[in-house]
C-alpha positions in Angstrom: -76.2 -12.3 -19.4 -79.8 -11.2 -19.0 -78.7 -7.6 -19.3 -76.9 -8.4 -22.5 -80.0 -10.2 -24.0 -82.1 -7.1 -23.0 -79.7 -4.6 -24.5 -79.2 -6.6 -27.6 -82.9 -5.9 -28.6 -82.0 -2.2 -29.2 -78.1 -2.2 -29.5 -75.5 -3.8 -31.6 -73.6 -6.8 -30.3 -70.5 -4.7 -29.5 -72.3 -2.0 -27.6 -74.6 -4.6 -25.6 -71.6 -6.6 -24.6 -69.6 -3.3 -23.5 -72.7 -2.3 -21.5 -73.0 -5.7 -19.9 -69.4 -5.6 -18.9 -67.9 -8.5 -21.1 -66.1 -8.8 -24.5 -67.6 -8.8 -27.9 -66.4 -12.5 -28.4 -68.4 -13.4 -25.3 -71.4 -11.6 -26.7 -71.3 -13.6 -29.9 -70.8 -16.8 -28.0 -73.9 -16.2 -25.9 -75.9 -15.5 -29.2 -74.8 -18.9 -30.6 -75.9 -20.7 -27.3 -78.3 -18.6 -25.2 -78.0 -20.9 -22.0 -77.6 -19.6 -18.6 -74.1 -20.6 -17.1 -75.7 -22.2 -14.2 -77.3 -24.8 -16.5 -74.6 -24.9 -19.2 -72.2 -27.6 -20.1 -69.6 -28.8 -17.6 -66.0 -27.5 -18.0 -63.6 -29.1 -20.2 -61.7 -32.1 -19.1 -58.0 -32.8 -18.9 -56.5 -32.5 -22.5 -53.2 -34.4 -21.8 -52.5 -37.3 -19.6 -51.5 -36.6 -16.0 -47.7 -37.1 -15.8 -47.9 -37.7 -12.0 -50.7 -40.3 -12.0 -48.3 -43.2 -11.3 -46.3 -41.5 -8.6 -48.2 -38.9 -6.6 -50.6 -41.0 -4.5 -48.2 -44.0 -4.2 -44.9 -42.1 -3.6 -45.2 -38.5 -3.1 -48.1 -38.4 -0.7 -46.2 -40.8 1.8 -43.3 -38.6 1.5 -45.3 -35.4 2.4 -47.0 -37.2 5.4 -43.8 -38.5 6.8 -42.0 -35.1 6.5 -44.5 -32.4 6.6 -41.8 -29.7 6.2 -40.3 -31.2 3.2 -39.8 -28.7 0.3 -41.2 -29.4 -3.2 -37.6 -29.3 -4.7 -36.6 -31.9 -2.1 -39.5 -34.2 -3.4 -38.3 -33.6 -6.9 -34.7 -34.6 -6.2 -35.9 -37.8 -4.4 -38.1 -38.7 -7.4 -35.3 -38.1 -9.7 -33.1 -40.4 -7.6 -35.8 -43.1 -7.5 -36.7 -43.0 -11.3 -33.6 -41.6 -13.2 -35.2 -42.2 -16.6 -37.8 -39.3 -16.6 -37.1 -35.7 -17.0 -38.4 -34.6 -13.6 -37.0 -31.0 -14.1 -39.7 -30.4 -16.7 -42.3 -31.4 -14.1 -41.1 -29.1 -11.5 -44.0 -26.6 -11.7 -46.6 -29.1 -12.1 -45.3 -30.9 -9.0 -45.1 -27.6 -6.9 -48.7 -26.8 -7.8 -50.0 -30.4 -6.9 -48.2 -30.4 -3.6 -49.4 -27.0 -2.8 -53.0 -28.2 -3.5 -52.6 -31.2 -1.5 -51.4 -29.3 1.5 -54.4 -27.0 1.2 -56.7 -29.9 1.8 -54.6 -32.5 3.9 -51.7 -30.4 5.3 -50.9 -29.6 8.9 -52.1 -26.4 10.5 -49.8 -23.3 10.2 -48.9 -20.7 12.7 -51.4 -17.7 12.7 -50.1 -14.1 12.9 -52.4 -11.9 15.0 -52.4 -8.3 14.0 -52.2 -6.0 17.0 -53.8 -2.6 17.7 -51.2 -0.2 19.0 -51.9 2.6 21.5 -50.0 5.8 21.4 -47.3 6.1 23.8 -47.5 2.4 25.1 -44.6 0.5 23.2 -41.2 1.1 21.8 -39.2 -1.4 19.9 -35.5 -2.1 19.5 -33.6 -4.3 17.2 -30.4 -4.5 15.2 -29.9 -5.0 11.5 -27.0 -5.9 9.3 -25.7 -3.2 6.9 -22.5 -4.8 5.5 -24.0 -5.4 2.1 -24.5 -1.7 1.3 -20.8 -1.3 0.5 -20.2 1.7 2.6 -16.6 2.9 2.9 -14.9 5.1 5.4 -11.7 6.7 3.9 -11.6 4.0 1.4 -11.9 1.0 3.9 -15.0 -1.1 3.8 -17.1 -0.6 6.9 -18.5 -3.6 8.5 -21.3 -2.4 10.6 -24.8 -2.8 12.0 -27.6 -0.3 12.8 -29.4 -0.2 16.2 -33.0 0.5 15.0 -35.8 2.0 17.5 -39.4 2.5 16.4 -42.7 3.5 17.8 -45.2 1.5 16.1 -48.3 3.7 16.5 -46.6 6.9 15.1 -43.9 5.4 13.0 -41.0 7.5 14.8 -37.7 5.9 13.9 -34.2 6.4 15.2 -31.1 4.6 13.7 -27.5 4.6 15.3 -24.4 3.1 13.5 -22.9 0.2 15.5 -19.4 -1.0 14.8 -19.2 -4.1 16.8 -21.9 -6.9 17.3 -25.0 -6.8 19.3 -24.3 -5.9 22.9 -25.7 -4.1 26.0 -23.4 -1.3 25.4 -24.8 -0.7 21.9 -28.3 -1.1 23.0 -28.0 1.2 25.8 -26.2 3.9 23.8 -28.7 3.6 20.8 -31.9 3.5 23.1 -31.0 6.4 25.0 -30.0 8.3 21.9 -33.4 7.5 20.5 -35.3 8.5 23.6 -33.6 12.0 23.9 -34.1 12.6 20.3 -37.8 11.8 20.7 -38.2 13.7 23.9 -40.0 11.2 26.0 -40.2 7.4 26.8 -43.0 4.9 26.1 -44.5 2.8 28.7 -43.0 -0.5 27.5 -39.7 -1.4 25.7 -39.6 -4.4 23.8 -36.2 -6.0 22.4 -35.3 -9.4 21.0 -33.9 -12.0 23.5 -30.4 -10.4 23.6 -29.0 -13.8 22.8 -26.1 -12.2 20.8 -25.3 -9.9 23.8 -25.3 -13.0 26.0 -23.1 -15.0 23.7 -19.9 -16.5 25.5 -20.9 -15.0 28.8 -21.0 -17.1 31.9 -24.1 -17.4 34.1 -23.0 -14.6 36.6 -22.3 -12.3 33.6 -25.7 -13.0 32.0 -27.4 -12.3 35.4 -25.6 -9.0 35.7 -26.5 -8.0 32.2 -30.1 -8.8 32.8 -30.1 -6.6 35.9 -28.4 -3.8 34.0 -31.0 -3.9 31.3 -33.9 -3.9 33.8 -32.2 -0.9 35.6 -31.8 0.9 32.2 -35.6 0.6 31.5 -36.6 1.5 35.0 -34.5 4.7 34.8 -36.7 5.8 32.1 -39.9 4.5 33.6 -40.3 1.7 30.9 -41.5 -1.8 31.5 -38.9 -4.2 29.9 -40.0 -7.1 27.7 -38.5 -9.4 25.1 -39.9 -11.6 22.3 -39.2 -15.3 22.4 -35.7 -16.4 20.9 -35.9 -17.1 17.2 -39.5 -15.8 16.8 -39.0 -12.7 14.7 -42.7 -12.0 14.0 -43.2 -11.2 17.6 -41.1 -8.1 17.1 -42.7 -7.6 13.5 -43.5 -4.0 13.8 -39.8 -3.3 13.7 -38.5 -6.3 11.7 -40.6 -5.4 8.7 -39.3 -1.8 9.0 -35.6 -3.0 8.7 -36.1 -3.7 5.1 -37.7 -0.4 4.3 -35.0 1.5 6.2 -32.1 -0.3 4.5 -33.9 0.3 1.0 -34.2 3.9 1.9 -30.5 4.3 2.8 -29.5 2.4 -0.3 -31.6 4.7 -2.4 -30.0 7.7 -0.7 -26.5 6.4 -1.3 -27.4 5.9 -5.0 -28.7 9.5 -5.3 -25.6 10.7 -3.4 -23.6 9.0 -6.1 -21.1 7.4 -3.9 -20.9 5.2 -0.8 -17.5 6.7 0.2 -17.3 9.0 3.3 -14.3 10.8 4.8 -15.1 9.7 8.3 -17.4 7.8 10.6 -19.0 11.1 11.7 -20.0 11.9 8.1 -21.7 8.6 7.6 -23.6 8.8 10.8 -24.7 12.2 9.9 -26.0 10.9 6.6 -27.9 8.2 8.3 -29.4 10.8 10.6 -30.5 12.9 7.8 -32.2 9.9 6.0 -34.0 8.9 9.1 -35.1 12.5 10.0 -36.7 12.8 6.5 -38.8 9.8 7.3 -39.9 11.3 10.8 -40.9 14.7 9.0 -43.3 12.8 6.9 -44.9 11.4 10.0 -44.6 14.6 12.0 -48.2 15.0 12.9 -48.6 11.6 14.4 -45.3 11.7 16.1 -46.4 15.0 17.8 -49.5 13.5 18.9 -47.8 10.5 20.4 -45.3 12.7 22.3 -48.2 13.9 24.4 -48.8 10.2 25.6 -45.1 9.6 26.4 -43.4 9.6 29.9 -41.2 12.6 30.8 -37.5 11.9 30.5 -35.4 11.9 33.7 -32.9 14.7 34.5 -30.0 12.8 33.0 -28.7 9.9 31.0 -27.8 6.7 32.8 -24.7 4.8 32.0 -24.3 3.4 28.5 -20.9 1.7 29.0 -19.1 -1.2 30.6 -16.5 -0.4 33.3 -13.4 -2.6 33.3 -10.2 -2.3 35.4 -6.9 -3.1 33.6 -3.1 -2.8 34.4 -0.8 -1.2 32.0 2.2 -3.7 31.3 5.7 -2.8 30.6 4.9 -2.8 26.9 3.1 0.5 27.6 -0.1 -1.2 26.7 -3.0 -3.3 28.0 -5.1 -6.1 26.5 -9.0 -5.9 26.6 -11.3 -8.3 24.9 -8.4 -9.7 22.8 -7.3 -6.3 21.6 -3.9 -4.8 22.4 -4.0 -1.0 23.2 -1.0 1.2 23.7 -1.0 4.1 26.2 1.5 6.8 27.3 4.5 5.1 28.9 4.0 7.1 32.0 1.2 4.9 32.9 3.2 1.7 33.0 2.3 -0.2 36.2 -0.9 1.8 37.0 -4.3 0.3 37.1 -6.8 2.1 34.8 -10.4 2.3 34.9 -11.8 1.9 31.4 -15.3 2.8 30.2 -16.0 0.6 27.2 -18.4 2.1 24.7 -19.3 0.8 21.4 -16.8 2.8 19.3 -14.3 4.2 22.0 -12.6 3.6 25.3 -12.4 6.3 27.9 -9.4 5.9 30.3 -9.4 7.1 33.8 -7.0 7.2 36.8 -9.2 7.4 39.8 -11.7 10.1 38.8 -9.4 11.8 36.3 -10.0 11.4 32.7 -6.8 10.7 30.8 -7.5 10.0 27.2 -9.9 8.4 24.7 -8.9 5.5 22.4 -10.8 4.2 19.4 -12.2 0.7 20.2 -10.7 -2.1 18.3 -12.1 -5.6 17.4 -10.6 -9.0 17.3 -10.2 -10.7 14.0 -12.9 -13.1 13.0 -10.4 -15.9 13.1 -9.7 -15.4 16.8 -6.5 -13.4 16.3 -5.9 -10.5 18.5 -6.5 -6.9 17.3 -4.1 -4.1 17.8 -4.8 -0.4 18.4 -1.5 1.3 18.3 -0.3 4.9 18.5 3.3 5.6 17.7 3.2 8.8 19.7 3.1 6.6 22.9 6.3 4.5 22.1 8.4 6.5 19.8 10.8 7.8 22.4 11.8 4.3 23.6 11.8 2.9 20.0 14.3 5.8 19.1 16.7 4.3 21.6 16.2 0.8 20.4 15.4 1.0 16.6 16.2 -2.6 15.9 13.1 -3.5 17.9 11.1 -2.4 15.0 12.2 -5.3 12.8 10.3 -8.1 14.7 7.7 -5.9 16.4 4.5 -7.8 16.9 2.5 -4.8 16.0 4.8 -3.4 13.5 2.3 -2.8 10.7 -0.3 -1.2 12.9 2.6 1.1 14.3 2.8 3.0 10.9 0.1 5.8 10.9 -0.3 5.8 7.2 0.4 3.5 4.2 3.2 5.7 3.0 5.3 4.8 6.1 4.9 1.1 5.6 5.7 1.4 2.0 8.9 3.5 2.9 9.9 0.8 5.4 9.5 -2.0 2.8 11.5 0.0 0.3 14.4 0.7 2.8 14.7 -3.0 3.6 14.9 -3.8 -0.1 17.4 -1.1 -0.9 19.7 -1.6 2.2 20.4 -3.5 5.3 17.7 -4.1 7.9 19.6 -2.3 10.5 19.8 0.9 8.4 16.2 0.5 7.4 15.0 0.3 11.0 17.2 3.3 12.1 15.9 5.5 9.1 12.4 4.5 9.7 12.4 5.2 13.3 13.9 8.7 12.7 11.1 9.4 10.1 8.5 8.5 12.8 10.3 10.7 15.4 10.2 13.6 13.0 6.4 13.0 12.3 6.0 13.0 16.1 8.3 16.0 17.1 7.2 18.4 14.2 3.5 17.4 14.0 3.8 16.7 10.3 2.5 13.2 9.9 0.3 14.0 6.8 2.8 16.3 5.1 5.6 13.9 5.7 3.6 11.1 4.2 3.1 13.1 1.1 6.8 13.7 0.8 7.6 10.0 1.2 5.1 9.0 -1.4 6.7 11.5 -3.8 10.0 9.9 -3.2 8.7 6.4 -3.6 7.0 7.3 -7.0 10.4 8.5 -8.2 12.1 5.4 -6.8 14.5 7.1 -4.3 15.0 6.6 -0.7 14.0 9.4 1.7 16.8 11.8 2.8 16.2 12.2 6.6 18.5 15.4 6.9 16.7 17.1 4.1 13.3 16.2 5.5 14.3 17.5 8.9 15.4 20.7 7.3 12.2 21.0 5.3 9.9 20.5 8.2 11.9 22.5 10.8 10.5 25.9 11.9 11.5 28.9 9.6 13.1 31.5 11.9 12.2 34.1 9.4 8.5 33.2 9.7 8.4 33.6 13.6 6.7 36.7 14.8 8.8 39.3 16.6 7.6 39.8 20.2 8.4 43.1 22.0 7.6 43.2 25.7 7.3 46.7 27.2 7.7 46.6 31.1 5.1 48.7 32.9 6.4 51.0 35.7 5.5 49.7 39.0 4.4 53.3 40.0 1.3 52.8 37.8 -0.2 50.3 40.4 -0.3 53.1 43.1 -3.5 54.2 41.5 -5.2 51.1 42.9 -4.2 52.3 46.3 -5.0 56.0 46.1 -8.1 55.6 43.9 -7.0 58.3 41.6 -7.6 58.3 38.0 -4.6 57.4 35.7 
């Protein structure tokens, strides 16, 4: 104000007000009443009656004292119940401001968040985050999945791994080791959440075993294991806050890609790796600086699986974690050693690796899941085709939708016995001639035209063409030619 009055002696009101840093209107107001603000008139009083004067001190304040965590909308609903004749919804903002101001003066103390100073190479953080709301589809099927997320808070290095099941030790071990080997070193301390999801439904002995395995995993990489308290997310805040940024970045990348559909899980995992790698390139200088402070990695990875012993039943299958898996029938009666990963099962007889199966999941309502390969049972099903009609895993037996549609069409068009016989022959044809996809296309064409499949015509169509087979001529070598090896003479 003093500056304005001084400038006013040689400048117009507009110029003096602009140089003093306030508006022209304020300049004219000062000219009309040139009194300093410190000795000016007090501020204006309330211009309308207080709508809460009869209720705030007498009813609302006792509610706030009795229940300190009560939300303002809860108070509003209670007051509307007590005094139904007033328009309380119109007073919602006034009530919220008044409660906020009261709590600032009389409210309880709140928990304080203490910002931490991070040192390079000291701490690595792990956590899981839900990704089902992104609408990612694999081959047209919605993918319900999570991300394992690893982060170094000092440099901002991140690693993400797609997890198909829930939070488990197997998922943590696989994701953590992938992150450490991608980073090229290990921090001094590894912090995760309380692993309560991994401990869910486990007995005391299993929980203790899982704790020992987690400690052994960290010891293998020279890391000190630590956990934040259960339900206190801000103790892992350096990665909890990064979850939102990572998911937003992946969502933006999906929008730029133009589609959330992927041909296979490998393609989607590659996409996530590319998104995370772009983030790491932006922090490349700090990441390289932190690598110098990390521990060296051991010579090899440690186990990132659970090992279970199962027995193959007469159904040519075994049940593990409420999921029914078929295997080749030659394994009936054998005890198999199963290495259980997040997305697959490796089967062993003794030390010999037999095969790898995709891992299945039980339904959310408790129903058993099924991972069925028709190649394992088609030879027996061909001898007993009527078993297909009431087979427990019949729908899972069909490798593609076209086969299920064909079976439904055959049942509607004729007898169930004939439908089972024809369907089993079609599956046997796909198995023997290795034409599963091509046969599915032929069946789809028949269904679109409303006709039933002709097994004989299809068998002839997918039989090897003798005219296309190469002619192989074998010339016998005279045995006397090998005498050169004895005499050492040139041929």
